[in-house]
C-alpha positions in Angstrom: 13.5 -32.2 34.2 17.0 -33.4 34.8 19.4 -31.7 37.2 23.1 -31.9 38.0 25.0 -31.5 41.2 28.3 -29.6 40.9 30.8 -29.8 43.7 33.4 -27.1 43.5 34.6 -23.7 44.6 33.6 -20.3 43.1 37.2 -19.4 42.4 37.8 -22.5 40.3 37.9 -21.9 36.6 36.6 -25.5 35.9 33.7 -25.0 38.3 32.6 -21.8 36.6 33.0 -23.6 33.2 30.7 -26.4 34.4 28.1 -24.0 35.7 28.1 -22.1 32.4 27.9 -25.4 30.4 24.8 -26.6 32.2 23.1 -23.2 32.4 23.5 -22.7 28.6 21.6 -26.0 28.2 18.9 -24.9 30.7 19.8 -27.8 33.1 19.0 -27.2 36.8 22.1 -26.9 38.9 22.6 -27.8 42.6 25.9 -26.2 43.5 27.8 -27.4 46.6 30.6 -25.0 47.6 33.3 -27.2 49.0 34.8 -24.2 50.9 31.6 -24.0 53.0 30.5 -27.7 53.1 32.9 -30.6 52.5 31.6 -33.6 50.5 30.0 -36.3 52.6 32.1 -39.5 53.0 29.6 -41.4 50.9 29.8 -38.9 48.1 33.6 -38.8 48.0 33.6 -42.6 48.1 31.5 -42.8 45.0 34.1 -40.7 43.1 37.1 -42.7 44.6 35.5 -46.0 43.5 35.1 -44.7 40.0 38.4 -42.8 39.5 40.7 -43.7 42.5 41.8 -41.3 45.1 45.1 -40.3 43.4 43.1 -39.4 40.2 41.0 -36.9 42.1 44.0 -34.8 43.1 45.0 -31.8 41.0 48.7 -32.5 40.9 49.4 -29.4 38.8 47.7 -27.0 41.1 49.3 -24.5 43.5 47.5 -26.0 46.5 49.0 -29.4 45.8 52.5 -28.0 45.8 51.8 -25.7 48.8 50.6 -28.6 50.8 53.9 -30.4 50.2 52.1 -33.4 48.6 54.7 -33.7 45.8 57.2 -34.8 48.4 55.1 -36.4 51.2 53.7 -39.9 51.3 50.3 -39.8 52.9 47.8 -42.5 53.8 44.4 -42.4 52.2 42.9 -41.2 55.5 45.4 -38.4 55.8 44.7 -37.4 52.2 41.0 -37.4 52.7 41.4 -35.2 55.8 43.5 -32.7 53.8 41.0 -32.7 51.0 38.2 -31.9 53.4 40.2 -28.9 54.7 41.5 -27.8 51.3 39.2 -28.6 48.4 41.5 -26.9 45.9 43.7 -30.0 46.1 41.0 -31.7 43.9 40.6 -31.6 40.2 37.4 -29.5 40.3 34.6 -29.6 39.5 33.1 -32.9 40.5 29.8 -33.3 38.6 27.0 -35.8 39.2 23.9 -36.4 37.1 21.9 -39.3 38.2 24.4 -42.3 38.1 26.9 -40.5 35.9 29.9 -38.7 37.4 32.9 -36.7 36.2 35.9 -34.9 37.6 37.7 -31.9 36.3 36.8 -29.7 33.3 35.5 -32.4 31.0 32.9 -31.2 28.5 32.8 -34.6 26.7 31.7 -36.3 30.0 29.2 -33.5 30.6 27.6 -33.9 27.2 27.4 -37.7 27.8 25.5 -37.0 31.0 22.8 -35.3 29.0 22.4 -38.0 26.4 
């Protein structure tokens, strides 16, 4: 039986969509609430290597603007520290199924994970 790991926050529409998508297909879900437990450095590194750090950020979100990131230049280390404190800066959810990963609300990627 295959399972997926979803990193997100309960208030995120994308996170809820991912949970619904996999539940409808009877796929076991391991949910990691980023408000309670930040991603491990190794886990976030896996997503950064695949997508790059700037691609992980939700540039359209309120949290991004509120954090002043539209105007501030930050080092990767500073950005990672901010992300750890405020997961809503990310394009949630982050989904992992075996070696396949996706960011954001991406049903096409989720379907590909199940093939």
